[in-house]
C-alpha positions in Angstrom: 17.8 34.4 -43.8 15.8 33.8 -47.0 13.6 36.7 -46.2 16.4 39.0 -45.4 18.0 38.1 -48.8 14.7 38.7 -50.5 14.1 42.1 -48.9 17.7 43.1 -49.9 17.0 42.2 -53.5 13.7 44.1 -53.4 15.6 47.3 -52.0 18.0 47.1 -54.6 15.3 46.9 -57.2 13.0 49.5 -56.0 14.8 51.9 -53.7 16.0 54.0 -56.6 13.2 56.4 -57.5 15.6 59.2 -58.8 17.1 56.6 -61.2 13.9 55.4 -63.3 15.5 52.4 -64.9 16.1 50.6 -61.5 12.3 50.4 -61.3 12.3 47.4 -63.6 12.7 43.9 -62.2 14.8 42.9 -65.1 16.2 46.2 -65.8 14.6 46.3 -69.1 12.5 49.5 -69.6 13.0 49.1 -73.4 9.5 47.8 -74.0 8.0 51.2 -73.4 10.2 52.6 -76.3 12.2 55.2 -74.5 15.3 53.8 -75.8 17.1 54.6 -79.0 19.7 52.8 -81.3 22.0 55.9 -81.1 23.9 55.7 -78.0 24.8 59.3 -78.1 21.1 60.3 -77.7 19.7 61.3 -74.5 16.6 59.5 -73.0 13.5 61.4 -73.0 12.3 60.6 -69.6 11.2 62.0 -66.3 9.8 61.3 -62.9 6.7 63.4 -62.6 4.6 64.1 -59.4 1.0 64.1 -60.2 -2.7 63.2 -59.2 -3.7 60.1 -61.1 -6.9 59.2 -62.9 -8.2 56.4 -65.0 -5.8 54.2 -63.2 -5.3 50.7 -64.9 -2.1 49.7 -63.6 -2.7 46.0 -62.3 -4.6 44.8 -65.4 -4.6 46.0 -69.0 -7.7 47.5 -70.1 -9.0 48.6 -73.6 -11.2 51.7 -74.1 -12.9 50.1 -77.2 -13.7 46.4 -78.0 -11.2 46.4 -81.0 -8.3 47.9 -79.1 -5.5 45.8 -77.8 -5.6 46.1 -73.9 -2.9 48.2 -72.3 -1.9 49.3 -68.8 -2.7 52.9 -68.5 -2.9 56.0 -66.2 -3.7 59.7 -66.6 -1.4 62.2 -64.9 -3.0 65.3 -63.8 -0.5 68.3 -63.1 -1.4 71.8 -61.9 -0.4 74.6 -64.1 1.1 76.2 -61.1 3.6 73.4 -60.9 6.1 75.1 -63.1 9.0 72.9 -62.3 7.2 69.7 -63.3 5.9 71.3 -66.5 9.4 72.3 -67.3 10.4 68.7 -66.9 7.8 67.6 -69.2 8.7 70.3 -71.9 12.4 69.3 -71.6 11.5 65.6 -72.2 9.3 66.5 -75.1 12.1 68.4 -76.7 14.5 65.5 -76.3 12.1 63.0 -77.7 11.3 65.4 -80.7 15.1 65.6 -81.3 15.5 61.8 -80.9 12.6 61.1 -83.4 13.2 63.5 -86.1 13.7 60.8 -88.7 10.4 59.1 -87.6 8.6 62.5 -87.7 10.1 63.2 -91.1 11.2 66.7 -89.9 7.5 67.8 -89.1 7.5 70.9 -86.9 7.0 70.4 -83.2 4.1 72.8 -83.2 2.2 70.7 -85.8 2.5 67.2 -84.3 0.3 65.7 -81.6 1.5 66.3 -78.1 0.8 64.1 -75.0 0.5 67.2 -72.6 -3.0 68.3 -72.8 -5.0 71.2 -71.4 -7.6 70.3 -68.9 -9.3 73.6 -69.1 -9.9 73.3 -72.8 -10.6 69.6 -73.2 -12.4 68.8 -69.9 -13.9 72.1 -68.9 -16.8 70.6 -66.9 -14.5 68.5 -64.7 -13.3 70.6 -61.6 -10.6 68.1 -61.1 -9.0 69.1 -64.4 -9.4 73.0 -63.7 -6.1 74.9 -64.1 -4.3 71.7 -64.9 -2.5 69.9 -67.7 -2.9 66.2 -68.2 -1.1 63.3 -69.8 -2.4 59.9 -70.9 0.4 57.3 -70.3 0.3 53.5 -71.3 2.5 50.5 -71.0 1.9 47.5 -73.4 3.0 45.0 -71.0 4.9 43.1 -73.6 8.2 42.8 -71.9 7.3 43.8 -68.4 4.3 45.1 -66.4 4.1 48.4 -64.4 5.6 48.3 -61.0 3.9 50.0 -58.1 5.6 50.9 -54.8 4.5 53.1 -51.7 6.3 56.0 -50.0 8.8 53.6 -48.4 9.4 51.9 -51.8 7.7 48.5 -50.8 5.8 46.8 -53.5 2.0 47.6 -53.5 -0.2 44.6 -54.2 -3.4 45.7 -52.8 -5.3 47.1 -55.7 -7.4 49.2 -53.4 -4.4 51.3 -52.5 -4.1 52.8 -55.9 -7.3 54.4 -57.4 -8.4 57.3 -59.4 -7.6 60.5 -57.1 -4.5 59.2 -55.6 -1.2 61.1 -55.7 2.1 59.7 -57.0 5.4 59.9 -58.8 5.4 58.3 -62.2 8.3 57.3 -64.2 7.6 58.2 -67.8 9.3 58.0 -71.2 8.5 59.9 -74.3 9.0 58.7 -77.9 8.1 59.8 -81.3 5.5 58.0 -83.6 4.1 58.3 -87.0 0.9 56.6 -88.4 0.9 58.3 -91.7 2.1 61.3 -93.9 0.2 64.1 -92.4 1.6 66.0 -89.4 -1.6 65.2 -87.6 -0.7 61.6 -87.8 2.5 62.1 -86.2 3.2 62.9 -82.5 5.1 62.1 -79.3 3.6 59.3 -77.1 4.0 58.8 -73.2 4.7 55.6 -71.7 5.0 54.7 -68.0 7.2 52.0 -66.2 6.6 52.5 -62.5 4.5 54.5 -60.0 5.3 55.5 -56.3 2.2 56.3 -54.3 2.8 59.5 -52.3 -0.6 60.2 -50.6 -4.3 59.5 -50.6 -7.1 61.8 -51.6 -10.6 62.0 -52.4 -11.6 59.5 -55.2 -12.4 60.8 -58.6 -15.8 59.7 -59.9 -16.7 59.8 -63.6 -20.1 61.3 -63.1 -22.0 63.1 -60.4 -24.1 60.4 -58.6 -26.6 63.0 -57.4 -27.5 64.2 -60.8 -30.6 61.8 -61.0 -32.2 64.0 -58.3 -32.2 67.1 -60.4 
């Protein structure tokens, strides 16, 4: 009977992919800063289908030694996927509206955007060809990212989630400012949960056969 009750609780928590806040065990997605003090403002969030790269979702990771480790993942989105890109633009527009005071009325075109051009920034990587990409983080202070499979069961086997896998990611966007210059202002992307949808070839950082040239 205990297992039945536990499974029922798990379903109530995880089996709500279309409604992102239900991903959190404690119903608290506030640590990723999607929330606002103004109840009248809409949340700048979305569930985005994407191929995943630089997957660090089971343990926090730091790119540099002096950085605070964070959970992180890169979302790769085809430029042909206009529906998903539209979701991103709508969420970014909402984050901009919500964060005008933080941005000190800097123009949207002048601030840093989390939506980046794979053709321009990673031209030598075929995985990013004709794609946009977004780097999303989770600071893990209040809760850690949650991961489930297509049937919305928890994934605990770390081998199941790797660079190259496809999934749906619940992300939130929020404005930030680290200085007075527009180049020091922007919109950050934060993720709370991932649903793995299918496997694919692993993405490797370098060509292992380059040494034979």
